[in-house]
DRENKOLRO-446909 format. One record per residue (C-alpha): residue number from 1; residue in three letters; y, x, z. Coordinates in steps of 0.001 Angstrom, whole numbers, plus 524288, in hexadecimal, padded with zeros to 5 digits. Example, Ala and Ser with C-alpha at 12.3 -4.5 7.8 and 13.67 -1.06 7.14 Angstrom:
1 | ALA | 7EE6C | 8300C | 81E78
2 | SER | 7FBDC | 83566 | 81BE4
END
This chain:
1 | MET | DCF9D | 6DC02 | 66E99
2 | THR | DCAD4 | 6E4AA | 663AD
3 | SER | DBCE1 | 6E96F | 6638A
4 | ILE | DB8FA | 6F5D5 | 65CAB
5 | ARG | DAB8E | 6F611 | 65634
6 | THR | DA58F | 702EA | 65219
7 | ASN | D98DE | 70653 | 64B6C
8 | ASN | D928E | 712A4 | 6508F
9 | ILE | D8C01 | 71710 | 643F2
10 | PRO | D859D | 723A5 | 64976
11 | VAL | D7F1B | 71C04 | 65484
12 | LYS | D7989 | 71216 | 64AEF
13 | LEU | D746B | 71CCD | 64231
14 | LEU | D6DA6 | 7235A | 64DBB
15 | VAL | D677B | 71681 | 651D8
16 | LEU | D62B0 | 713D7 | 6440F
17 | LEU | D5D37 | 721A5 | 64327
18 | PHE | D5637 | 71F90 | 65014
19 | LEU | D508F | 712D6 | 64AE1
20 | ILE | D4B17 | 719D6 | 63EF9
21 | ILE | D44D9 | 7247A | 64767
22 | THR | D3EBE | 71AE2 | 650F5
23 | SER | D3975 | 71291 | 645D3
24 | VAL | D32C9 | 71E84 | 6401C
25 | ILE | D2D08 | 721F5 | 64D61
26 | SER | D2877 | 713F2 | 64F58
27 | SER | D21BD | 713D4 | 64220
28 | ASN | D1989 | 71F86 | 64665
29 | ALA | D16CE | 71A45 | 65402
30 | GLN | D08EB | 716B2 | 657B0
31 | GLU | D050F | 708A9 | 65988
32 | GLN | D02E7 | 7045E | 66786
33 | GLN | CF902 | 6FA2B | 66B7E
34 | VAL | CFF02 | 6EF5C | 673AC
35 | SER | CF9D7 | 6E35C | 67A8F
36 | PHE | CF980 | 6D571 | 67599
37 | ASP | CFE4A | 6CFD4 | 68287
38 | SER | D0A8D | 6D2BA | 68A32
39 | ALA | D02C3 | 6D789 | 69601
40 | GLY | CFCBB | 6E28A | 68E13
41 | LYS | CEE9D | 6DEA0 | 690DD
42 | ILE | CE959 | 6DA39 | 6838C
43 | LEU | CE88F | 6E597 | 67A07
44 | VAL | CDE6A | 6DFF0 | 670CB
45 | ILE | CDB24 | 6D252 | 66BD0
46 | THR | CCCB6 | 6CF7B | 669AB
47 | PRO | CC511 | 6C326 | 66614
48 | GLN | CC069 | 6C267 | 6742D
49 | GLN | CCE37 | 6BE9A | 67869
50 | ALA | CCC17 | 6B0AB | 673D0
51 | THR | CD903 | 6AB20 | 67878
52 | LEU | CE0DE | 6B558 | 670EF
53 | VAL | CD90B | 6B575 | 6643A
54 | PRO | CDFF9 | 6A947 | 65E81
55 | LEU | CECC1 | 6B0F3 | 65E6A
56 | PHE | CE6C6 | 6B9EE | 6542E
57 | ASP | CDF99 | 6B009 | 64B9E
58 | GLU | CE72D | 6B450 | 63F90
59 | TYR | CDFA7 | 6C13F | 63F9C
60 | GLY | CD250 | 6BAD0 | 63ED5
61 | GLU | CC6A0 | 6C058 | 64611
62 | PHE | CCA13 | 6CD48 | 64C64
63 | LYS | CC38F | 6D760 | 65512
64 | GLU | CCFD9 | 6DB92 | 65C42
65 | ILE | CDEA1 | 6DB95 | 65AD2
66 | LEU | CE7BC | 6E636 | 65FE8
67 | LEU | CF690 | 6E650 | 660C5
68 | PHE | CFEA8 | 6F271 | 65DCB
69 | LYS | D0D20 | 6F4DC | 65FA3
70 | ILE | D140A | 6FC4D | 654D1
71 | ASP | D21BE | 6FB81 | 65A78
72 | GLU | D29A5 | 6F1EC | 6627D
73 | SER | D29B2 | 6E79C | 657CD
74 | THR | D1D5A | 6EA3E | 64FE1
75 | PHE | D0F3A | 6E7E6 | 653CC
76 | THR | D0211 | 6E808 | 64CF4
77 | LEU | CF5D3 | 6DFF4 | 64F41
78 | GLU | CE956 | 6E74C | 64C00
79 | ILE | CDE52 | 6DDAD | 64921
80 | THR | CD08A | 6E316 | 648D3
81 | SER | CC60D | 6DA9B | 64298
82 | LEU | CB7FD | 6DBFA | 63E35
83 | LYS | CB4B5 | 6D722 | 63080
84 | ASP | CA749 | 6D8EC | 62A60
85 | GLY | CA447 | 6E340 | 63499
86 | ILE | CB058 | 6EB48 | 630FD
87 | LEU | CBB42 | 6EDA6 | 63AC0
88 | GLN | CC8A9 | 6EA30 | 6355C
89 | ARG | CD664 | 6EBBC | 63AC5
90 | LYS | CE2A1 | 6E478 | 636BE
91 | ARG | CF073 | 6E718 | 63B9A
92 | VAL | CFAE3 | 6DC85 | 63C5A
93 | SER | D0922 | 6DF89 | 63F5E
94 | LYS | D1041 | 6D763 | 64989
95 | ASN | D1E31 | 6D762 | 64E67
96 | ARG | D2321 | 6D699 | 65C58
97 | ILE | D2577 | 6C7DA | 65BF8
98 | GLU | D179D | 6C521 | 6574A
99 | ILE | D118B | 6CDC1 | 661BC
100 | ASP | D1A18 | 6C80C | 66C81
101 | THR | D15EE | 6BA69 | 66844
102 | LEU | D0798 | 6BE73 | 66814
103 | ARG | D08A2 | 6C479 | 6759D
104 | ALA | D0F0D | 6B842 | 67B0F
105 | ARG | D03EE | 6AFD6 | 675D4
106 | ILE | CF9A6 | 6B930 | 67B49
107 | ASP | D005D | 6B97A | 68891
108 | ARG | D0083 | 6AAAD | 688D4
109 | ILE | CF201 | 6A9D6 | 68582
110 | ILE | CEEA3 | 6B3C9 | 69019
111 | TYR | CF694 | 6AC64 | 69A2A
112 | GLU | CF199 | 69ECC | 696A5
113 | LYS | CE3A5 | 6A0BC | 691DD
114 | SER | CDE40 | 6AE63 | 693DB
115 | PRO | CE449 | 6B5A8 | 69F70
116 | GLU | CD897 | 6BED9 | 69F86
117 | LEU | CDD74 | 6C4D6 | 692BC
118 | GLY | CE932 | 6CA44 | 699F1
119 | LEU | CE0AF | 6D1C7 | 6A36F
120 | ASP | CDE3D | 6E051 | 6A26F
121 | GLN | CCFC6 | 6E206 | 6A545
122 | SER | CCDD7 | 6EEF3 | 69E48
123 | GLY | CC78C | 6F4E6 | 6AA6E
124 | ARG | CBF50 | 6E93E | 6AE89
125 | ALA | CB283 | 6ED8E | 6A835
126 | GLU | CB34A | 6FAFD | 6AE7A
127 | PHE | CB6E8 | 6F523 | 6BB96
128 | LEU | CABA8 | 6EB54 | 6BBBC
129 | THR | CA20F | 6F5D6 | 6B79F
130 | TYR | CA63E | 6FE47 | 6C313
131 | THR | CA5F2 | 6F35E | 6CD24
132 | PHE | C9838 | 6EFAC | 6C8C0
133 | ILE | C9351 | 6FDB7 | 6C99F
134 | VAL | C997B | 70076 | 6D6DA
135 | SER | C9432 | 6F3AC | 6DC28
136 | LEU | C8666 | 6F738 | 6D7FF
137 | THR | C873F | 70524 | 6DCFC
138 | TYR | C8F83 | 703CA | 6E94F
139 | TYR | C9423 | 6F657 | 6ED9A
140 | GLY | C86C8 | 6EFF6 | 6EC1B
141 | PRO | C7F02 | 6FA50 | 6F396
142 | MET | C8975 | 6FB99 | 6FE0E
143 | LEU | C89BD | 6ECEC | 70020
144 | VAL | C7B19 | 6ED5F | 70290
145 | LEU | C7CBF | 6F834 | 70CA4
146 | ALA | C886D | 6F191 | 712FF
147 | THR | C81D3 | 6E44E | 71487
148 | ASP | C74B0 | 6EA30 | 718B4
149 | PRO | C6BC6 | 6DF74 | 7133B
150 | HIS | C5ED2 | 6DD9C | 71A47
151 | ASP | C5634 | 6DC27 | 70E4E
152 | LEU | C5536 | 6E189 | 70091
153 | SER | C583F | 6D4C4 | 6F99C
154 | SER | C6515 | 6D2FE | 70100
155 | GLY | C691D | 6E0EF | 6FE3C
156 | SER | C65C6 | 6DF7B | 6EFD7
157 | LEU | C6DB5 | 6D2F8 | 6EEFA
158 | ILE | C798F | 6D957 | 6F55F
159 | TYR | C78B7 | 6E4EB | 6EC1E
160 | ILE | C7735 | 6DCA0 | 6DFED
161 | MET | C8239 | 6D361 | 6E3B8
162 | GLY | C8B11 | 6DEAD | 6E748
163 | GLY | C8829 | 6E5F0 | 6DAAA
164 | ALA | C8993 | 6DA18 | 6D1D1
165 | GLY | C95DB | 6D5E5 | 6D902
166 | GLY | C9BF5 | 6E2CA | 6D4FF
167 | PHE | C9CA4 | 6DD8D | 6C730
168 | PHE | C9DF9 | 6CECF | 6C7EF
169 | ILE | CA826 | 6CE11 | 6D2BD
170 | PRO | CB1BC | 6D7AE | 6CC50
171 | TYR | CAEBD | 6D16D | 6BF19
172 | LEU | CB308 | 6C412 | 6C3C3
173 | ILE | CBEBF | 6C935 | 6CB56
174 | THR | CC40B | 6D116 | 6BFD5
175 | SER | CC16C | 6C6E9 | 6B53B
176 | LYS | CCF97 | 6C273 | 6B581
177 | SER | CD617 | 6CEB5 | 6BAD3
178 | ASN | CDBE1 | 6DB1C | 6B53E
179 | VAL | CD26D | 6E682 | 6B5EC
180 | THR | CD936 | 6F19E | 6AEF3
181 | LYS | CD323 | 6FEF3 | 6ACF1
182 | GLY | CDBAF | 703CA | 6B80B
183 | ALA | CD732 | 6F8B2 | 6C0E0
184 | SER | CC90F | 6FBC3 | 6BDB7
185 | ALA | CCAC1 | 70A49 | 6C087
186 | LEU | CD23D | 70827 | 6CD2F
187 | GLY | CC89C | 6FD99 | 6D161
188 | ILE | CBD52 | 70712 | 6CF51
189 | ASN | CC45D | 711B3 | 6D6E8
190 | GLY | CC820 | 707B5 | 6E140
191 | SER | CB9CF | 70486 | 6E34E
192 | ALA | CB662 | 712BB | 6E63E
193 | ILE | CC263 | 71453 | 6EED3
194 | GLY | CBF39 | 707AB | 6F5F5
195 | ILE | CB11C | 70B9D | 6F8B1
196 | ALA | CB55E | 718B7 | 6FE68
197 | THR | CC030 | 711FA | 70624
198 | GLY | CB61D | 70933 | 70C9E
199 | TYR | CAEE9 | 714FB | 71226
200 | PHE | CBB91 | 71B6A | 7166E
201 | LEU | CC07F | 70EFD | 71CDE
202 | TYR | CB40B | 70D4D | 7248E
203 | GLY | CB477 | 71B79 | 728CC
204 | ALA | CC2AD | 71A6B | 72CF9
205 | ILE | CC04E | 70DEE | 734C6
206 | GLY | CB24F | 70E98 | 73989
207 | GLY | CAF0D | 71CDA | 737B6
208 | TRP | CA3F7 | 72319 | 73043
209 | ASN | C9CD7 | 7275D | 73C96
210 | ASN | C8EB8 | 7235F | 73EC7
211 | LEU | C8D3F | 71CA1 | 731B3
212 | ARG | C7ED9 | 71A78 | 72EF2
213 | SER | C79C6 | 713B6 | 722E3
214 | SER | C6BD7 | 712C3 | 727D2
215 | GLY | C6322 | 7153C | 73378
216 | GLN | C5C82 | 721E3 | 73758
217 | TYR | C4F67 | 726BA | 73C06
218 | ASN | C4E31 | 728A5 | 74AC9
219 | TYR | C454D | 73458 | 74D05
220 | GLN | C43C4 | 73143 | 75B80
221 | THR | C3E77 | 7238E | 75972
222 | GLY | C387E | 72654 | 74C31
223 | GLN | C3ED0 | 71A25 | 74695
224 | TYR | C4928 | 7173B | 73C6D
225 | GLU | C54E4 | 710E7 | 742CF
226 | ASN | C5E46 | 7083A | 73B71
227 | GLY | C6C28 | 70D2E | 73BBB
228 | ASN | C787D | 70578 | 73E16
229 | ASP | C7E70 | 705C3 | 7308A
230 | SER | C8862 | 6FAF0 | 73296
231 | LYS | C93B8 | 7048B | 731B6
232 | TYR | C8E61 | 70A34 | 7252F
233 | ARG | C8CAC | 6FCC4 | 71F25
234 | ALA | C9A69 | 6F8F0 | 7232B
235 | MET | C9FE5 | 70533 | 71CCB
236 | ILE | C9945 | 70343 | 70FAC
237 | GLY | C9C8D | 6F4C4 | 70FF8
238 | LEU | CAACA | 6F87B | 711D8
239 | SER | CAA07 | 701DA | 70649
240 | VAL | CA52F | 6F6BB | 6FD97
241 | ALA | CB080 | 6EE16 | 701CF
242 | THR | CBAD4 | 6F89E | 7000E
243 | GLY | CB4EF | 6FC79 | 6F2EA
244 | ILE | CB68F | 6EEA2 | 6EDD9
245 | ILE | CC450 | 6EDEB | 6F379
246 | GLY | CC7AC | 6FAE4 | 6ED21
247 | THR | CC2E7 | 6F5F8 | 6DFF5
248 | ILE | CCB24 | 6E9A7 | 6E0B0
249 | ALA | CD6F0 | 6F14F | 6E57D
250 | GLY | CD5C3 | 6FB1C | 6DA57
251 | VAL | CD59F | 6F08E | 6CFE0
252 | THR | CE0BA | 6E907 | 6D63F
253 | ILE | CE985 | 6F4E3 | 6D81D
254 | ALA | CE729 | 6F9D9 | 6CA46
255 | ASN | CEAA8 | 6ECA3 | 6C463
256 | LYS | CF6A5 | 6EB06 | 6CCE3
257 | TYR | CFC69 | 6F882 | 6CAAE
258 | ASN | CF739 | 6FA7B | 6BCBE
259 | ILE | CEF37 | 70680 | 6C03C
260 | SER | CE86A | 70C70 | 6B477
261 | ASP | CDA96 | 71189 | 6B41D
262 | GLY | CE024 | 71F52 | 6B358
263 | ASP | CE81B | 71D4E | 6BFB5
264 | ALA | CDC22 | 71796 | 6C66C
265 | GLY | CD454 | 72391 | 6C272
266 | VAL | CDE8C | 72C94 | 6C849
267 | ILE | CDEAB | 724CE | 6D4FB
268 | GLY | CCFCD | 724B7 | 6D5CD
269 | SER | CCE38 | 73344 | 6D34F
270 | SER | CD916 | 7364E | 6DD04
271 | TRP | CD22A | 72E36 | 6E75E
272 | ALA | CC4F5 | 734A9 | 6E4F8
273 | GLY | CCAB2 | 74256 | 6E4C0
274 | GLY | CD349 | 74017 | 6F09A
275 | LEU | CC7DE | 73AB4 | 6F861
276 | GLY | CBF83 | 7466C | 6F4C6
277 | LEU | CCA41 | 74FA7 | 6F946
278 | ALA | CCB5D | 747EB | 705F5
279 | PHE | CBCCE | 74956 | 7088C
280 | GLY | CBDDC | 757E2 | 705B5
281 | ALA | CC929 | 75976 | 70F1B
282 | GLU | CC16A | 75219 | 71994
283 | TYR | CB5C6 | 75B16 | 717B2
284 | ILE | CBDE0 | 7677D | 7183A
285 | SER | CC4D2 | 762E9 | 72490
286 | GLY | CB7BF | 7603F | 72B28
287 | LEU | CBAFB | 75230 | 72EBA
288 | LEU | CAF2D | 74CE5 | 72772
289 | GLU | CA64C | 7546E | 730A6
290 | LYS | CABA7 | 74DCB | 73CD2
291 | ASP | CA557 | 74107 | 740EC
292 | ASP | CB123 | 73CA8 | 748C9
293 | SER | CBA37 | 73D69 | 73CF6
294 | LYS | CB3F9 | 732C1 | 734A4
295 | HIS | CBEF4 | 728E9 | 736F1
296 | ALA | CC94D | 732FE | 73394
297 | THR | CC1C5 | 737A1 | 727A9
298 | ALA | CC0B1 | 729E7 | 7220F
299 | SER | CCF14 | 72737 | 724A5
300 | TYR | CD29C | 73413 | 71E49
301 | LEU | CCAAA | 730C0 | 71229
302 | LEU | CD116 | 72363 | 71166
303 | GLY | CDE5B | 729D0 | 71177
304 | ALA | CDA2F | 73404 | 7077A
305 | SER | CD4FE | 72929 | 6FEAB
306 | ALA | CE1DC | 721B2 | 6FF4C
307 | LEU | CE9BF | 72E19 | 6FCFE
308 | SER | CE170 | 731CB | 6F132
309 | ILE | CE376 | 72457 | 6EB31
310 | TYR | CF21D | 7258A | 6ED4E
311 | ALA | CF240 | 73327 | 6E71E
312 | GLY | CEAC8 | 72E04 | 6DB54
313 | THR | CF449 | 722A9 | 6D9E5
314 | GLN | CFFDF | 72BE6 | 6D9EF
315 | LEU | CF94C | 734FE | 6D02E
316 | ALA | CF682 | 72999 | 6C710
317 | ARG | D051F | 726D0 | 6C67D
318 | THR | D08A3 | 73444 | 6C166
319 | GLN | D04A9 | 7315E | 6B363
320 | HIS | CFCAA | 7282E | 6AAE0
321 | PHE | CEE1E | 72A49 | 6AD8C
322 | THR | CE2AB | 725FB | 6A558
323 | ARG | CD50C | 724CF | 6AB11
324 | SER | CD165 | 7314D | 6A3FE
325 | ASP | CDD14 | 73842 | 6A9FF
326 | ALA | CD7CA | 73526 | 6B77B
327 | SER | CCA1C | 73A23 | 6B496
328 | ILE | CCECA | 74637 | 6AD4C
329 | MET | CD82C | 74972 | 6B863
330 | VAL | CCDD3 | 74928 | 6C315
331 | THR | CC2E4 | 75004 | 6BB8A
332 | PRO | CC803 | 75DE9 | 6BDEF
333 | ALA | CC85B | 75AD8 | 6CC87
334 | TYR | CB9F4 | 75726 | 6CC93
335 | ILE | CB668 | 76344 | 6C4BD
336 | ALA | CBE88 | 76C2C | 6CD7C
337 | ALA | CB87E | 76653 | 6D9C5
338 | LEU | CAB20 | 76B2F | 6D549
339 | LEU | CAFD9 | 77923 | 6D344
340 | PRO | CAEF4 | 77DDF | 6E186
341 | LEU | CA128 | 77881 | 6E2D0
342 | SER | C9D46 | 77F50 | 6D62A
343 | ILE | CA2B1 | 78C42 | 6DABB
344 | ALA | C9C21 | 78AC0 | 6E7F8
345 | ALA | C8F1E | 7888E | 6E115
346 | ILE | C9097 | 795A8 | 6DA3D
347 | ILE | C94F3 | 79D2F | 6E649
348 | HIS | C8A63 | 7966E | 6EE53
349 | PRO | C8EEB | 79B24 | 6FBB7
350 | ASP | C8551 | 79AC9 | 70707
351 | ASN | C8E57 | 792AE | 70F79
352 | VAL | C960D | 788EB | 70781
353 | ASP | CA2E0 | 7851A | 70DE1
354 | GLY | CA377 | 77699 | 70AF3
355 | LYS | CB19E | 7755E | 70EE2
356 | LEU | CB593 | 78054 | 705BC
357 | ILE | CAE5A | 779CB | 6FA71
358 | VAL | CB4A5 | 76CAA | 6FD5F
359 | GLY | CC224 | 772CE | 6FE9B
360 | THR | CC13E | 779F9 | 6F1A5
361 | THR | CBBC7 | 76DBD | 6EB34
362 | MET | CC795 | 765FF | 6EFD9
363 | ALA | CD0E6 | 7707C | 6EACE
364 | SER | CC9E1 | 770E5 | 6DDB5
365 | TYR | CCA60 | 7622D | 6DCA6
366 | LEU | CD911 | 761FF | 6DEEE
367 | LEU | CDAFD | 76CB8 | 6D4D9
368 | GLY | CD2DF | 764F7 | 6CB27
369 | GLU | CDB24 | 758D4 | 6CDDC
370 | TYR | CE774 | 7607D | 6CAC9
371 | ILE | CE19F | 765D3 | 6BE30
372 | GLY | CDD55 | 75835 | 6BA34
373 | TRP | CEAE5 | 752C6 | 6BCBB
374 | GLN | CF0FC | 75D43 | 6B436
375 | ILE | CE75A | 759FF | 6A958
376 | VAL | CEA7C | 74B68 | 6A8DD
377 | LYS | CF8F4 | 74CC2 | 6ABE9
378 | ASN | D0102 | 7463A | 6A130
379 | LYS | CF4A4 | 742A0 | 699BE
380 | ASP | CED2B | 73615 | 69715
381 | PHE | CDEEB | 738A6 | 693E9
382 | SER | CD80D | 72DC4 | 68C90
383 | GLU | CCBDF | 726E9 | 69174
384 | SER | CC342 | 72E3E | 687E3
385 | SER | CC967 | 73B27 | 68BFC
386 | GLY | CC59A | 73899 | 69A15
387 | ILE | CB7A0 | 7352A | 69652
388 | PHE | CB621 | 74116 | 68D9C
389 | THR | CBBFA | 749E7 | 69802
390 | GLY | CB295 | 744D1 | 6A23A
391 | LEU | CA6F9 | 7468C | 69932
392 | GLY | CABAC | 75405 | 69532
393 | THR | CAD0B | 7580D | 6A361
394 | VAL | C9F52 | 75379 | 6A6D6
395 | GLY | C99C2 | 75956 | 69A6B
396 | GLY | CA041 | 7665E | 69D07
397 | GLY | C9AFE | 76645 | 6AADE
398 | LEU | C8D20 | 763B9 | 6A60A
399 | ILE | C8E20 | 76EC0 | 69C2F
400 | GLY | C92E2 | 777B5 | 6A70C
401 | ILE | C878F | 773CF | 6AFCE
402 | GLY | C7E20 | 77673 | 6A4B6
403 | LEU | C83C4 | 783F3 | 6A27E
404 | GLY | C8348 | 786B1 | 6B10E
405 | ILE | C74E2 | 78332 | 6B19C
406 | ALA | C7241 | 78BDD | 6A5D5
407 | PHE | C7950 | 797E7 | 6AAF9
408 | ASP | C773E | 796F9 | 6B9AE
409 | ARG | C6922 | 7962C | 6BDF0
410 | GLU | C6D44 | 794E1 | 6CC2D
411 | TYR | C75F4 | 7894D | 6C8A5
412 | ARG | C8101 | 78DC7 | 6D172
413 | SER | C8B48 | 78D6E | 6C6C9
414 | VAL | C86B6 | 780C7 | 6C058
415 | SER | C9113 | 77892 | 6C733
416 | LEU | C9BDC | 7822D | 6C391
417 | PHE | C9783 | 781E2 | 6B559
418 | GLY | C9801 | 7731E | 6B618
419 | VAL | CA5DF | 7734A | 6BB84
420 | LEU | CAA58 | 77CC9 | 6B10C
421 | GLY | CA3DB | 774A7 | 6A674
422 | ALA | CAA2A | 76827 | 6AB62
423 | THR | CB756 | 76F02 | 6ABB4
424 | ALA | CB5B1 | 773AC | 69DAF
425 | GLY | CB185 | 76625 | 69909
426 | TYR | CBCEA | 75FC0 | 69FE5
427 | ALA | CC6CE | 7698D | 69AA0
428 | LEU | CC194 | 76817 | 68CC8
429 | MET | CC2A8 | 7594D | 68CF0
430 | VAL | CCFFF | 758CF | 69363
431 | ASN | CD56A | 762B3 | 689CE
432 | SER | CD077 | 75A47 | 67E92
433 | PHE | CD7A8 | 74E1E | 6832E
434 | SER | CE3E0 | 75385 | 689E3
435 | GLU | CECA4 | 75329 | 67DE1
436 | ASP | CE9A6 | 744EB | 67AF4
437 | ALA | CEB06 | 7417E | 68963
438 | ALA | CF896 | 74798 | 689E3
439 | ALA | CFCC0 | 73FF4 | 67DCE
440 | GLU | CF782 | 73349 | 68383
441 | ALA | CFF0E | 73577 | 6902A
442 | LYS | D0BDD | 73564 | 688AE
443 | SER | D097C | 7272A | 6851D
444 | HIS | D0AEC | 723D6 | 69392
445 | SER | D1850 | 72A0B | 694CF
446 | SER | D20EB | 723D0 | 69F19
447 | LEU | D2CAB | 722EB | 695E9
448 | ARG | D2C65 | 71909 | 68AE5
449 | TRP | D378C | 714CA | 6821E
450 | ASP | D390B | 70B30 | 676E4
451 | VAL | D440D | 70979 | 66D1A
452 | SER | D4772 | 6FC61 | 666F9
453 | PRO | D4AE7 | 6FE20 | 65882
454 | ILE | D5114 | 6F082 | 65868
455 | GLY | D5A66 | 6F408 | 66357
456 | LEU | D5E54 | 700A6 | 65C88
457 | ALA | D6023 | 6F962 | 64FB7
458 | MET | D69AE | 6EFF8 | 6563A
459 | ILE | D71DC | 6FB78 | 65AD6
460 | ALA | D71B8 | 701A4 | 64D61
461 | SER | D7590 | 6F4F4 | 64691
462 | GLY | D80CD | 6F246 | 64FCE
463 | ASN | D7B61 | 6E512 | 65420
464 | ASN | D7D4D | 6E840 | 6625B
465 | ASN | D8C03 | 6E704 | 66293
466 | SER | D8BBE | 6DCF3 | 66D50
467 | GLY | D860C | 6E701 | 67662
468 | LYS | D7AFD | 6DDCF | 67A03
469 | MET | D6E62 | 6E47B | 67618
470 | THR | D635B | 6DA8A | 67688
471 | ILE | D5905 | 6E3F4 | 67157
472 | PRO | D56C9 | 6F0BD | 678D2
473 | ILE | D5748 | 6FD71 | 6713D
474 | GLY | D4C14 | 70317 | 67920
475 | SER | D44BB | 703C2 | 685E2
476 | VAL | D4004 | 70E67 | 68F1A
477 | GLN | D349C | 70D45 | 6989C
478 | TRP | D3209 | 716E7 | 6A388
479 | LYS | D250F | 71642 | 6AAAE
480 | PHE | D2536 | 71B5E | 6B88E
END
C-alpha cells in the first residue's frame, strides 16, 4: 500500500499568521488577578496566614503577596513590603509548572492544617453586625413581651441574653462556615422575610381577631382590667422563631446555590415591593376593613410574599447583578411612589379618596420599577457607584425640600420639590456612572473562548501527523 503525504503550505501560513496576531493581542492584554488555591478562595497572602508564610520565605518579610495571570503559561507574583517606612513592590515571574506546584502545596496545607483558610467569610462581619443590631432592637424586646416576665430583673435578663445571643451564637456557628457576601445579604433579607412570615402564619392559622397587647380601662367599674394577651404573645413569639429560621435559611440557600449579594438584593427588593403592592390591593378591594376576612387576608399576604420572592429569583437570573444594581434599580420606584402623595398635597382636596391615592401610588411604583430595570439592564454598577447614587438622591431631595420651603410659604409643594430634587440627583449620578457600568458588564459575558498557541504550533509544524492531538487548540465556555 502506498501512502501519499502532502504539506498544505497555505494552511500552515495562515496558522502561523494567526499565532503572530494572537501573540500581539496577548502582549497588550491586561493582567488578571487569580487565586493561590485551586478553590479560588485565597486571593492574597498576608503574614497573618501563618501556615502559608513558610512557602514564601525567600521573599523575606512582606506585607502582602498577590498573584497575577499574564497568559496561560506566564504568571507574576507581586510582593509588597514595608522597609524604613516606605512601601515597596517587587514582581517575580513564574511559569505554569511553578504555580501549579505552589497551588498543590497550598491545597495540601489547607486540607491538613488550616481548613479555615479555604472558607469564604467575606460577608461574615456584615452579617454578625446585622444579627447583633436586630437582636437588640427586635428579638430581645419581643422575647420579653412573649415570655411576659413578672418582674423587672427577669425581663432585663431575658433582654440582655437575647441581645447578646444575637452576636455570640451566630459568631460561634459561623466560625468554621462559609459566609459569603451573598449569604450575608440573603440572610439579612431572610430575617426580615421570616419576621413578617411569622405574623402572616399566625393570622392565617389563628386569625388576627381580638388581639390585645394590654388591658383596658372599664368605665363602668372605674377600674383597669388586665387583658388576655396570650394570643398576642404567641404571635410575636412565632415571629421571633420564624425570623431566626429565615436568617439561617437565607445563609444556607445562598451558600448552596452560590447566590451573590446582588441577586440577594434583587430578591429582597422584589419581596418588599411585592408585599407593598399586595397590601395596596387589599386596601383598594376593601378586604382589610372586614373583620371576618382576617384569615383570608393573612393567607393572601403569605401567597403574595412567596410569589414576590419567586419573581425576584427569576429576575436575578436575567443578568449579572451587583448590589449597587439592585439598589439603583429600585430607587426610581421609591421616588415615583411618592409622586401621587406630593401632587395630592398641592391639590389639597376637601375629601381625599384614599383608594385613588393608593391606586396611583401602586401604578407609579410599577412604572418606577420598569424605569429602574431599563437603567441597570446590561450594566454592572460598582459598589462606590451605588453609594454615590444613594447619597446623590438623598442630597438632591434635601435641596429640593429646601427650595420648596423657600418658595412656598404654605408648604404644599415642599414634598413635590423634594421628589423632583431626588429625581435630579439620581439622574445626575446614574448618568455619571452608566458608561463605566456598561463596560464592566461586558466582562461578565456568557461566551468565553481561549486559544492554545501550543496546539496551533503543532498543527503549523506538522507534528500532528498521527492524528492524535494531545493538546487542544482551544476551548469555548458558554454560561447559561
